[in-house]
PDB file of the backbone (N, CA, C, O) and the ligand in Angstrom, with CONECT records:
HET     ZN  A 101       1
ATOM      1  N   MET A   1     155.022 130.532 181.159  1.00  0.00           N
ATOM      2  CA  MET A   1     155.085 131.637 182.331  1.00  0.00           C
ATOM      3  C   MET A   1     154.028 132.680 181.996  1.00  0.00           C
ATOM      4  O   MET A   1     153.247 133.085 182.857  1.00  0.00           O
ATOM      5  N   SER A   2     154.010 133.102 180.760  1.00  0.00           N
ATOM      6  CA  SER A   2     152.963 134.153 180.464  1.00  0.00           C
ATOM      7  C   SER A   2     151.496 133.574 180.448  1.00  0.00           C
ATOM      8  O   SER A   2     150.521 134.267 180.737  1.00  0.00           O
ATOM      9  N   LYS A   3     151.427 132.369 180.119  1.00  0.00           N
ATOM     10  CA  LYS A   3     150.211 131.674 180.122  1.00  0.00           C
ATOM     11  C   LYS A   3     149.613 131.698 181.498  1.00  0.00           C
ATOM     12  O   LYS A   3     148.440 131.961 181.764  1.00  0.00           O
ATOM     13  N   GLY A   4     150.621 131.372 182.380  1.00  0.00           N
ATOM     14  CA  GLY A   4     150.063 131.366 183.878  1.00  0.00           C
ATOM     15  C   GLY A   4     149.671 132.624 184.307  1.00  0.00           C
ATOM     16  O   GLY A   4     148.769 132.713 185.140  1.00  0.00           O
ATOM     17  N   PHE A   5     150.298 133.760 183.792  1.00  0.00           N
ATOM     18  CA  PHE A   5     149.786 135.046 184.236  1.00  0.00           C
ATOM     19  C   PHE A   5     148.380 135.457 183.627  1.00  0.00           C
ATOM     20  O   PHE A   5     147.543 136.130 184.229  1.00  0.00           O
ATOM     21  N   ARG A   6     148.244 134.953 182.345  1.00  0.00           N
ATOM     22  CA  ARG A   6     146.914 135.241 181.791  1.00  0.00           C
ATOM     23  C   ARG A   6     145.723 134.427 182.641  1.00  0.00           C
ATOM     24  O   ARG A   6     144.616 134.900 182.897  1.00  0.00           O
ATOM     25  N   ASN A   7     146.146 133.245 182.978  1.00  0.00           N
ATOM     26  CA  ASN A   7     145.096 132.543 183.853  1.00  0.00           C
ATOM     27  C   ASN A   7     144.791 133.238 185.061  1.00  0.00           C
ATOM     28  O   ASN A   7     143.638 133.317 185.484  1.00  0.00           O
ATOM     29  N   ALA A   8     145.879 133.797 185.693  1.00  0.00           N
ATOM     30  CA  ALA A   8     145.701 134.482 186.930  1.00  0.00           C
ATOM     31  C   ALA A   8     144.823 135.702 186.671  1.00  0.00           C
ATOM     32  O   ALA A   8     143.926 135.964 187.473  1.00  0.00           O
ATOM     33  N   ASP A   9     145.032 136.461 185.599  1.00  0.00           N
ATOM     34  CA  ASP A   9     144.279 137.578 185.300  1.00  0.00           C
ATOM     35  C   ASP A   9     142.765 137.238 185.226  1.00  0.00           C
ATOM     36  O   ASP A   9     141.925 137.828 185.905  1.00  0.00           O
ATOM     37  N   SER A  10     142.479 136.232 184.339  1.00  0.00           N
ATOM     38  CA  SER A  10     141.027 135.797 184.104  1.00  0.00           C
ATOM     39  C   SER A  10     140.434 135.444 185.361  1.00  0.00           C
ATOM     40  O   SER A  10     139.274 135.784 185.596  1.00  0.00           O
ATOM     41  N   THR A  11     141.177 134.733 186.272  1.00  0.00           N
ATOM     42  CA  THR A  11     140.548 134.307 187.566  1.00  0.00           C
ATOM     43  C   THR A  11     140.297 135.551 188.306  1.00  0.00           C
ATOM     44  O   THR A  11     139.298 135.587 189.025  1.00  0.00           O
ATOM     45  N   GLN A  12     141.122 136.649 188.222  1.00  0.00           N
ATOM     46  CA  GLN A  12     140.821 137.785 188.947  1.00  0.00           C
ATOM     47  C   GLN A  12     139.628 138.602 188.448  1.00  0.00           C
ATOM     48  O   GLN A  12     138.862 139.206 189.199  1.00  0.00           O
ATOM     49  N   ASP A  13     139.538 138.568 187.148  1.00  0.00           N
ATOM     50  CA  ASP A  13     138.312 139.225 186.477  1.00  0.00           C
ATOM     51  C   ASP A  13     137.119 138.555 187.028  1.00  0.00           C
ATOM     52  O   ASP A  13     136.200 139.234 187.485  1.00  0.00           O
ATOM     53  N   MET A  14     137.075 137.275 187.015  1.00  0.00           N
ATOM     54  CA  MET A  14     135.835 136.570 187.534  1.00  0.00           C
ATOM     55  C   MET A  14     135.602 136.849 189.065  1.00  0.00           C
ATOM     56  O   MET A  14     134.470 137.023 189.518  1.00  0.00           O
ATOM     57  N   SER A  15     136.620 136.878 189.752  1.00  0.00           N
ATOM     58  CA  SER A  15     136.313 137.230 191.273  1.00  0.00           C
ATOM     59  C   SER A  15     135.967 138.611 191.327  1.00  0.00           C
ATOM     60  O   SER A  15     135.168 138.943 192.203  1.00  0.00           O
ATOM     61  N   GLU A  16     136.444 139.526 190.512  1.00  0.00           N
ATOM     62  CA  GLU A  16     136.020 140.957 190.711  1.00  0.00           C
ATOM     63  C   GLU A  16     134.530 141.081 190.254  1.00  0.00           C
ATOM     64  O   GLU A  16     133.778 141.878 190.815  1.00  0.00           O
ATOM     65  N   LYS A  17     134.142 140.333 189.293  1.00  0.00           N
ATOM     66  CA  LYS A  17     132.636 140.448 188.799  1.00  0.00           C
ATOM     67  C   LYS A  17     131.759 139.768 189.907  1.00  0.00           C
ATOM     68  O   LYS A  17     130.681 140.272 190.220  1.00  0.00           O
ATOM     69  N   ALA A  18     132.227 138.613 190.504  1.00  0.00           N
ATOM     70  CA  ALA A  18     131.472 138.051 191.616  1.00  0.00           C
ATOM     71  C   ALA A  18     131.373 139.075 192.792  1.00  0.00           C
ATOM     72  O   ALA A  18     130.351 139.150 193.474  1.00  0.00           O
ATOM     73  N   THR A  19     132.466 139.858 193.006  1.00  0.00           N
ATOM     74  CA  THR A  19     132.480 140.720 194.133  1.00  0.00           C
ATOM     75  C   THR A  19     131.479 141.818 193.918  1.00  0.00           C
ATOM     76  O   THR A  19     130.741 142.178 194.835  1.00  0.00           O
ATOM     77  N   ALA A  20     131.439 142.397 192.633  1.00  0.00           N
ATOM     78  CA  ALA A  20     130.583 143.419 192.119  1.00  0.00           C
ATOM     79  C   ALA A  20     129.051 142.924 192.376  1.00  0.00           C
ATOM     80  O   ALA A  20     128.223 143.658 192.915  1.00  0.00           O
ATOM     81  N   ASP A  21     128.796 141.761 191.988  1.00  0.00           N
ATOM     82  CA  ASP A  21     127.454 141.140 192.124  1.00  0.00           C
ATOM     83  C   ASP A  21     127.122 141.096 193.548  1.00  0.00           C
ATOM     84  O   ASP A  21     126.054 141.544 193.966  1.00  0.00           O
ATOM     85  N   GLN A  22     128.043 140.547 194.335  1.00  0.00           N
ATOM     86  CA  GLN A  22     127.765 140.502 195.690  1.00  0.00           C
ATOM     87  C   GLN A  22     127.467 141.878 196.424  1.00  0.00           C
ATOM     88  O   GLN A  22     126.611 142.002 197.300  1.00  0.00           O
ATOM     89  N   ILE A  23     128.248 142.849 195.976  1.00  0.00           N
ATOM     90  CA  ILE A  23     128.028 144.157 196.448  1.00  0.00           C
ATOM     91  C   ILE A  23     126.634 144.674 196.031  1.00  0.00           C
ATOM     92  O   ILE A  23     125.925 145.272 196.841  1.00  0.00           O
ATOM     93  N   ASN A  24     126.258 144.443 194.798  1.00  0.00           N
ATOM     94  CA  ASN A  24     124.928 144.838 194.473  1.00  0.00           C
ATOM     95  C   ASN A  24     123.805 144.101 195.220  1.00  0.00           C
ATOM     96  O   ASN A  24     122.796 144.703 195.587  1.00  0.00           O
ATOM     97  N   ALA A  25     123.982 142.866 195.427  1.00  0.00           N
ATOM     98  CA  ALA A  25     123.066 142.175 196.158  1.00  0.00           C
ATOM     99  C   ALA A  25     123.009 142.712 197.654  1.00  0.00           C
ATOM    100  O   ALA A  25     121.933 142.897 198.224  1.00  0.00           O
ATOM    101  N   ILE A  26     124.097 142.921 198.179  1.00  0.00           N
ATOM    102  CA  ILE A  26     124.054 143.587 199.515  1.00  0.00           C
ATOM    103  C   ILE A  26     123.596 144.914 199.591  1.00  0.00           C
ATOM    104  O   ILE A  26     122.991 145.294 200.594  1.00  0.00           O
ATOM    105  N   LEU A  27     123.836 145.720 198.564  1.00  0.00           N
ATOM    106  CA  LEU A  27     123.188 147.042 198.568  1.00  0.00           C
ATOM    107  C   LEU A  27     121.745 147.119 198.445  1.00  0.00           C
ATOM    108  O   LEU A  27     121.035 147.881 199.102  1.00  0.00           O
ATOM    109  N   GLU A  28     121.287 146.169 197.440  1.00  0.00           N
ATOM    110  CA  GLU A  28     119.765 146.027 197.383  1.00  0.00           C
ATOM    111  C   GLU A  28     119.104 145.518 198.636  1.00  0.00           C
ATOM    112  O   GLU A  28     118.000 145.947 198.973  1.00  0.00           O
ATOM    113  N   ARG A  29     119.748 144.623 199.323  1.00  0.00           N
ATOM    114  CA  ARG A  29     119.250 144.055 200.659  1.00  0.00           C
ATOM    115  C   ARG A  29     119.290 145.206 201.634  1.00  0.00           C
ATOM    116  O   ARG A  29     118.385 145.312 202.461  1.00  0.00           O
ATOM    117  N   ASP A  30     120.267 146.064 201.590  1.00  0.00           N
ATOM    118  CA  ASP A  30     120.416 147.146 202.668  1.00  0.00           C
ATOM    119  C   ASP A  30     119.275 148.183 202.392  1.00  0.00           C
ATOM    120  O   ASP A  30     118.614 148.693 203.295  1.00  0.00           O
ATOM    121  N   ARG A  31     119.102 148.451 201.033  1.00  0.00           N
ATOM    122  CA  ARG A  31     117.982 149.390 200.574  1.00  0.00           C
ATOM    123  C   ARG A  31     116.613 148.884 201.091  1.00  0.00           C
ATOM    124  O   ARG A  31     115.824 149.630 201.672  1.00  0.00           O
ATOM    125  N   LEU A  32     116.379 147.603 200.854  1.00  0.00           N
ATOM    126  CA  LEU A  32     115.021 147.009 201.311  1.00  0.00           C
ATOM    127  C   LEU A  32     114.959 147.139 202.832  1.00  0.00           C
ATOM    128  O   LEU A  32     113.974 147.555 203.441  1.00  0.00           O
ATOM    129  N   GLN A  33     116.031 146.770 203.348  1.00  0.00           N
ATOM    130  CA  GLN A  33     115.983 146.846 204.887  1.00  0.00           C
ATOM    131  C   GLN A  33     115.736 148.287 205.421  1.00  0.00           C
ATOM    132  O   GLN A  33     114.952 148.496 206.347  1.00  0.00           O
ATOM    133  N   ALA A  34     116.408 149.232 204.825  1.00  0.00           N
ATOM    134  CA  ALA A  34     116.229 150.645 205.178  1.00  0.00           C
ATOM    135  C   ALA A  34     114.720 151.047 205.047  1.00  0.00           C
ATOM    136  O   ALA A  34     114.110 151.669 205.917  1.00  0.00           O
ATOM    137  N   ALA A  35     114.182 150.612 203.837  1.00  0.00           N
ATOM    138  CA  ALA A  35     112.796 151.018 203.609  1.00  0.00           C
ATOM    139  C   ALA A  35     111.819 150.430 204.489  1.00  0.00           C
ATOM    140  O   ALA A  35     110.752 150.967 204.783  1.00  0.00           O
ATOM    141  N   GLU A  36     112.256 149.205 204.938  1.00  0.00           N
ATOM    142  CA  GLU A  36     111.410 148.477 205.916  1.00  0.00           C
ATOM    143  C   GLU A  36     111.551 149.108 207.266  1.00  0.00           C
ATOM    144  O   GLU A  36     110.582 149.110 208.026  1.00  0.00           O
ATOM    145  N   ALA A  37     112.726 149.661 207.627  1.00  0.00           N
ATOM    146  CA  ALA A  37     112.894 150.349 208.904  1.00  0.00           C
ATOM    147  C   ALA A  37     112.072 151.602 208.953  1.00  0.00           C
ATOM    148  O   ALA A  37     111.451 151.967 209.951  1.00  0.00           O
ATOM    149  N   GLU A  38     112.111 152.233 207.812  1.00  0.00           N
ATOM    150  CA  GLU A  38     111.348 153.636 207.606  1.00  0.00           C
ATOM    151  C   GLU A  38     109.834 153.328 207.837  1.00  0.00           C
ATOM    152  O   GLU A  38     109.115 154.116 208.451  1.00  0.00           O
ATOM    153  N   GLU A  39     109.413 152.234 207.358  1.00  0.00           N
ATOM    154  CA  GLU A  39     107.994 151.955 207.419  1.00  0.00           C
ATOM    155  C   GLU A  39     107.609 151.625 208.858  1.00  0.00           C
ATOM    156  O   GLU A  39     106.588 152.082 209.373  1.00  0.00           O
ATOM    157  N   ARG A  40     108.488 150.791 209.509  1.00  0.00           N
ATOM    158  CA  ARG A  40     108.264 150.518 210.991  1.00  0.00           C
ATOM    159  C   ARG A  40     108.321 151.749 211.767  1.00  0.00           C
ATOM    160  O   ARG A  40     107.519 151.902 212.689  1.00  0.00           O
ATOM    161  N   ARG A  41     109.183 152.640 211.492  1.00  0.00           N
ATOM    162  CA  ARG A  41     109.353 153.836 212.337  1.00  0.00           C
ATOM    163  C   ARG A  41     108.051 154.675 212.200  1.00  0.00           C
ATOM    164  O   ARG A  41     107.629 155.335 213.149  1.00  0.00           O
ATOM    165  N   ALA A  42     107.454 154.636 211.050  1.00  0.00           N
ATOM    166  CA  ALA A  42     106.234 155.385 210.835  1.00  0.00           C
ATOM    167  C   ALA A  42     104.999 154.658 211.501  1.00  0.00           C
ATOM    168  O   ALA A  42     103.991 155.325 211.737  1.00  0.00           O
ATOM    169  N   HIS A  43     105.038 153.436 211.783  1.00  0.00           N
ATOM    170  CA  HIS A  43     103.999 152.675 212.253  1.00  0.00           C
ATOM    171  C   HIS A  43     104.305 152.147 213.743  1.00  0.00           C
ATOM    172  O   HIS A  43     103.556 151.360 214.320  1.00  0.00           O
ATOM    173  N   GLY A  44     105.421 152.636 214.271  1.00  0.00           N
ATOM    174  CA  GLY A  44     105.767 152.113 215.530  1.00  0.00           C
ATOM    175  C   GLY A  44     106.385 150.802 215.457  1.00  0.00           C
ATOM    176  O   GLY A  44     106.334 150.111 214.440  1.00  0.00           O
ATOM    177  N   GLY A  45     107.024 150.424 216.628  1.00  0.00           N
ATOM    178  CA  GLY A  45     107.761 149.119 216.600  1.00  0.00           C
ATOM    179  C   GLY A  45     109.193 149.436 216.191  1.00  0.00           C
ATOM    180  O   GLY A  45     109.960 148.498 215.976  1.00  0.00           O
ATOM    181  N   TYR A  46     109.589 150.651 216.075  1.00  0.00           N
ATOM    182  CA  TYR A  46     110.976 151.026 215.715  1.00  0.00           C
ATOM    183  C   TYR A  46     111.931 150.635 216.943  1.00  0.00           C
ATOM    184  O   TYR A  46     111.626 150.965 218.089  1.00  0.00           O
ATOM    185  N   GLY A  47     113.051 149.949 216.668  1.00  0.00           N
ATOM    186  CA  GLY A  47     113.925 149.591 217.672  1.00  0.00           C
ATOM    187  C   GLY A  47     113.560 148.198 218.324  1.00  0.00           C
ATOM    188  O   GLY A  47     114.279 147.741 219.213  1.00  0.00           O
ATOM    189  N   ILE A  48     112.432 147.522 217.873  1.00  0.00           N
ATOM    190  CA  ILE A  48     112.066 146.241 218.245  1.00  0.00           C
ATOM    191  C   ILE A  48     112.545 145.170 217.223  1.00  0.00           C
ATOM    192  O   ILE A  48     112.367 145.356 216.019  1.00  0.00           O
ATOM    193  N   CYS A  49     113.095 144.154 217.653  1.00  0.00           N
ATOM    194  CA  CYS A  49     113.597 143.114 216.696  1.00  0.00           C
ATOM    195  C   CYS A  49     112.388 142.503 215.994  1.00  0.00           C
ATOM    196  O   CYS A  49     111.478 142.069 216.701  1.00  0.00           O
ATOM    197  N   GLU A  50     112.302 142.433 214.719  1.00  0.00           N
ATOM    198  CA  GLU A  50     111.109 141.895 214.028  1.00  0.00           C
ATOM    199  C   GLU A  50     111.158 140.406 214.158  1.00  0.00           C
ATOM    200  O   GLU A  50     110.127 139.778 213.917  1.00  0.00           O
ATOM    201  N   THR A  51     112.173 139.816 214.490  1.00  0.00           N
ATOM    202  CA  THR A  51     112.129 138.359 214.523  1.00  0.00           C
ATOM    203  C   THR A  51     111.813 137.800 215.890  1.00  0.00           C
ATOM    204  O   THR A  51     111.039 136.848 215.990  1.00  0.00           O
ATOM    205  N   CYS A  52     112.415 138.387 217.014  1.00  0.00           N
ATOM    206  CA  CYS A  52     112.195 137.860 218.305  1.00  0.00           C
ATOM    207  C   CYS A  52     111.404 138.750 219.142  1.00  0.00           C
ATOM    208  O   CYS A  52     111.005 138.390 220.250  1.00  0.00           O
ATOM    209  N   GLY A  53     111.119 140.106 218.564  1.00  0.00           N
ATOM    210  CA  GLY A  53     110.188 141.019 219.236  1.00  0.00           C
ATOM    211  C   GLY A  53     110.829 141.662 220.517  1.00  0.00           C
ATOM    212  O   GLY A  53     110.148 142.321 221.304  1.00  0.00           O
ATOM    213  N   LYS A  54     112.206 141.433 220.693  1.00  0.00           N
ATOM    214  CA  LYS A  54     112.831 142.034 221.889  1.00  0.00           C
ATOM    215  C   LYS A  54     113.455 143.352 221.357  1.00  0.00           C
ATOM    216  O   LYS A  54     113.713 143.504 220.163  1.00  0.00           O
ATOM    217  N   PRO A  55     113.679 144.278 222.283  1.00  0.00           N
ATOM    218  CA  PRO A  55     114.380 145.553 221.882  1.00  0.00           C
ATOM    219  C   PRO A  55     115.751 145.196 221.222  1.00  0.00           C
ATOM    220  O   PRO A  55     116.443 144.240 221.572  1.00  0.00           O
ATOM    221  N   ILE A  56     116.032 145.995 220.320  1.00  0.00           N
ATOM    222  CA  ILE A  56     117.234 145.835 219.521  1.00  0.00           C
ATOM    223  C   ILE A  56     118.415 146.219 220.282  1.00  0.00           C
ATOM    224  O   ILE A  56     119.485 145.616 220.193  1.00  0.00           O
ATOM    225  N   GLY A  57     118.196 147.300 221.085  1.00  0.00           N
ATOM    226  CA  GLY A  57     119.296 147.914 221.942  1.00  0.00           C
ATOM    227  C   GLY A  57     119.833 149.211 221.457  1.00  0.00           C
ATOM    228  O   GLY A  57     120.226 149.386 220.304  1.00  0.00           O
ATOM    229  N   GLU A  58     119.831 150.112 222.389  1.00  0.00           N
ATOM    230  CA  GLU A  58     120.119 151.603 222.006  1.00  0.00           C
ATOM    231  C   GLU A  58     121.517 151.641 221.281  1.00  0.00           C
ATOM    232  O   GLU A  58     121.680 152.369 220.302  1.00  0.00           O
ATOM    233  N   GLU A  59     122.497 150.865 221.765  1.00  0.00           N
ATOM    234  CA  GLU A  59     123.878 150.991 221.212  1.00  0.00           C
ATOM    235  C   GLU A  59     123.799 150.579 219.627  1.00  0.00           C
ATOM    236  O   GLU A  59     124.327 151.235 218.729  1.00  0.00           O
ATOM    237  N   ARG A  60     123.078 149.428 219.452  1.00  0.00           N
ATOM    238  CA  ARG A  60     122.973 148.962 218.072  1.00  0.00           C
ATOM    239  C   ARG A  60     122.094 149.909 217.141  1.00  0.00           C
ATOM    240  O   ARG A  60     122.361 150.066 215.950  1.00  0.00           O
ATOM    241  N   MET A  61     121.166 150.444 217.697  1.00  0.00           N
ATOM    242  CA  MET A  61     120.255 151.378 216.804  1.00  0.00           C
ATOM    243  C   MET A  61     121.014 152.648 216.534  1.00  0.00           C
ATOM    244  O   MET A  61     120.783 153.297 215.513  1.00  0.00           O
ATOM    245  N   ALA A  62     121.929 153.029 217.435  1.00  0.00           N
ATOM    246  CA  ALA A  62     122.680 154.216 217.237  1.00  0.00           C
ATOM    247  C   ALA A  62     123.760 153.901 216.210  1.00  0.00           C
ATOM    248  O   ALA A  62     124.037 154.788 215.403  1.00  0.00           O
ATOM    249  N   ALA A  63     124.367 152.793 216.156  1.00  0.00           N
ATOM    250  CA  ALA A  63     125.275 152.370 215.164  1.00  0.00           C
ATOM    251  C   ALA A  63     124.645 152.074 213.879  1.00  0.00           C
ATOM    252  O   ALA A  63     125.266 152.331 212.848  1.00  0.00           O
ATOM    253  N   LEU A  64     123.477 151.560 213.832  1.00  0.00           N
ATOM    254  CA  LEU A  64     122.811 151.179 212.580  1.00  0.00           C
ATOM    255  C   LEU A  64     121.294 151.500 212.734  1.00  0.00           C
ATOM    256  O   LEU A  64     120.477 150.658 213.108  1.00  0.00           O
ATOM    257  N   PRO A  65     121.006 152.694 212.439  1.00  0.00           N
ATOM    258  CA  PRO A  65     119.598 153.258 212.706  1.00  0.00           C
ATOM    259  C   PRO A  65     118.614 152.414 211.810  1.00  0.00           C
ATOM    260  O   PRO A  65     117.429 152.361 212.140  1.00  0.00           O
ATOM    261  N   THR A  66     119.050 151.771 210.720  1.00  0.00           N
ATOM    262  CA  THR A  66     118.067 151.055 209.967  1.00  0.00           C
ATOM    263  C   THR A  66     117.870 149.565 210.387  1.00  0.00           C
ATOM    264  O   THR A  66     117.135 148.797 209.766  1.00  0.00           O
ATOM    265  N   ALA A  67     118.600 149.217 211.509  1.00  0.00           N
ATOM    266  CA  ALA A  67     118.419 147.843 211.980  1.00  0.00           C
ATOM    267  C   ALA A  67     116.992 147.523 212.282  1.00  0.00           C
ATOM    268  O   ALA A  67     116.274 148.306 212.904  1.00  0.00           O
ATOM    269  N   THR A  68     116.547 146.242 211.790  1.00  0.00           N
ATOM    270  CA  THR A  68     115.201 145.804 212.044  1.00  0.00           C
ATOM    271  C   THR A  68     115.304 144.491 212.896  1.00  0.00           C
ATOM    272  O   THR A  68     114.283 143.888 213.230  1.00  0.00           O
ATOM    273  N   ARG A  69     116.510 144.080 213.226  1.00  0.00           N
ATOM    274  CA  ARG A  69     116.694 142.931 214.126  1.00  0.00           C
ATOM    275  C   ARG A  69     117.750 143.098 215.090  1.00  0.00           C
ATOM    276  O   ARG A  69     118.642 143.920 214.877  1.00  0.00           O
ATOM    277  N   CYS A  70     117.731 142.395 216.125  1.00  0.00           N
ATOM    278  CA  CYS A  70     118.760 142.454 217.082  1.00  0.00           C
ATOM    279  C   CYS A  70     119.971 141.697 216.520  1.00  0.00           C
ATOM    280  O   CYS A  70     119.825 140.985 215.527  1.00  0.00           O
ATOM    281  N   MET A  71     121.113 141.821 217.099  1.00  0.00           N
ATOM    282  CA  MET A  71     122.347 141.378 216.642  1.00  0.00           C
ATOM    283  C   MET A  71     122.295 139.882 216.428  1.00  0.00           C
ATOM    284  O   MET A  71     122.859 139.402 215.445  1.00  0.00           O
ATOM    285  N   ARG A  72     121.647 139.116 217.296  1.00  0.00           N
ATOM    286  CA  ARG A  72     121.615 137.637 217.224  1.00  0.00           C
ATOM    287  C   ARG A  72     120.810 137.283 216.040  1.00  0.00           C
ATOM    288  O   ARG A  72     121.250 136.499 215.199  1.00  0.00           O
ATOM    289  N   CYS A  73     119.605 137.853 215.940  1.00  0.00           N
ATOM    290  CA  CYS A  73     118.700 137.497 214.789  1.00  0.00           C
ATOM    291  C   CYS A  73     119.243 137.914 213.444  1.00  0.00           C
ATOM    292  O   CYS A  73     119.101 137.230 212.430  1.00  0.00           O
ATOM    293  N   GLN A  74     119.928 139.173 213.492  1.00  0.00           N
ATOM    294  CA  GLN A  74     120.476 139.582 212.256  1.00  0.00           C
ATOM    295  C   GLN A  74     121.575 138.540 211.706  1.00  0.00           C
ATOM    296  O   GLN A  74     121.660 138.187 210.529  1.00  0.00           O
ATOM    297  N   SER A  75     122.280 138.173 212.606  1.00  0.00           N
ATOM    298  CA  SER A  75     123.455 137.402 212.093  1.00  0.00           C
ATOM    299  C   SER A  75     123.007 135.928 211.621  1.00  0.00           C
ATOM    300  O   SER A  75     123.656 135.257 210.817  1.00  0.00           O
ATOM    301  N   GLU A  76     121.810 135.519 212.230  1.00  0.00           N
ATOM    302  CA  GLU A  76     121.244 134.275 211.855  1.00  0.00           C
ATOM    303  C   GLU A  76     120.519 134.559 210.455  1.00  0.00           C
ATOM    304  O   GLU A  76     120.551 133.738 209.539  1.00  0.00           O
ATOM    305  N   TRP A  77     119.943 135.641 210.379  1.00  0.00           N
ATOM    306  CA  TRP A  77     119.198 136.023 209.054  1.00  0.00           C
ATOM    307  C   TRP A  77     120.284 136.174 207.926  1.00  0.00           C
ATOM    308  O   TRP A  77     120.046 135.750 206.795  1.00  0.00           O
ATOM    309  N   GLU A  78     121.460 136.772 208.235  1.00  0.00           N
ATOM    310  CA  GLU A  78     122.464 136.930 207.207  1.00  0.00           C
ATOM    311  C   GLU A  78     123.013 135.588 206.760  1.00  0.00           C
ATOM    312  O   GLU A  78     123.342 135.392 205.590  1.00  0.00           O
ATOM    313  N   GLN A  79     123.101 134.732 207.643  1.00  0.00           N
ATOM    314  CA  GLN A  79     123.742 133.436 207.342  1.00  0.00           C
ATOM    315  C   GLN A  79     122.609 132.618 206.342  1.00  0.00           C
ATOM    316  O   GLN A  79     122.976 131.827 205.473  1.00  0.00           O
ATOM    317  N   ALA A  80     121.305 132.915 206.588  1.00  0.00           N
ATOM    318  CA  ALA A  80     120.299 132.307 205.837  1.00  0.00           C
ATOM    319  C   ALA A  80     120.078 133.039 204.437  1.00  0.00           C
ATOM    320  O   ALA A  80     119.573 132.415 203.503  1.00  0.00           O
ATOM    321  N   ASN A  81     120.444 134.296 204.314  1.00  0.00           N
ATOM    322  CA  ASN A  81     120.293 135.135 203.142  1.00  0.00           C
ATOM    323  C   ASN A  81     121.522 135.610 202.520  1.00  0.00           C
ATOM    324  O   ASN A  81     121.544 136.652 201.865  1.00  0.00           O
ATOM    325  N   ARG A  82     122.617 134.824 202.718  1.00  0.00           N
ATOM    326  CA  ARG A  82     123.946 135.149 202.153  1.00  0.00           C
ATOM    327  C   ARG A  82     123.752 135.063 200.640  1.00  0.00           C
ATOM    328  O   ARG A  82     123.173 134.099 200.140  1.00  0.00           O
ATOM    329  N   PRO A  83     124.264 136.128 199.869  1.00  0.00           N
ATOM    330  CA  PRO A  83     124.100 136.229 198.447  1.00  0.00           C
ATOM    331  C   PRO A  83     124.978 135.045 197.905  1.00  0.00           C
ATOM    332  O   PRO A  83     125.060 134.842 196.694  1.00  0.00           O
TER     333      PRO A  83
HETATM  334 ZN    ZN A 101     115.891 139.180 217.711  1.00  0.00          ZN2+
END
């Protein structure tokens, strides 16, 4: 019984580490994306999807000022770049 508990603990340790790594990867990705958005704002093209070239949309830009892609392209990009 106690062995079973130990196994459960070590499994949880592993999943917590994996989660921390994933969070770091996501934070790094967000940081790069924010820097990219800042650059685009300085050079124009802010609020335009970098993938399809269409407006990202006021609502999305208000919710996520660092967005560089429209909702559709972002979700496709996230599926391709999942940590
Ligand atoms: Zn797009």
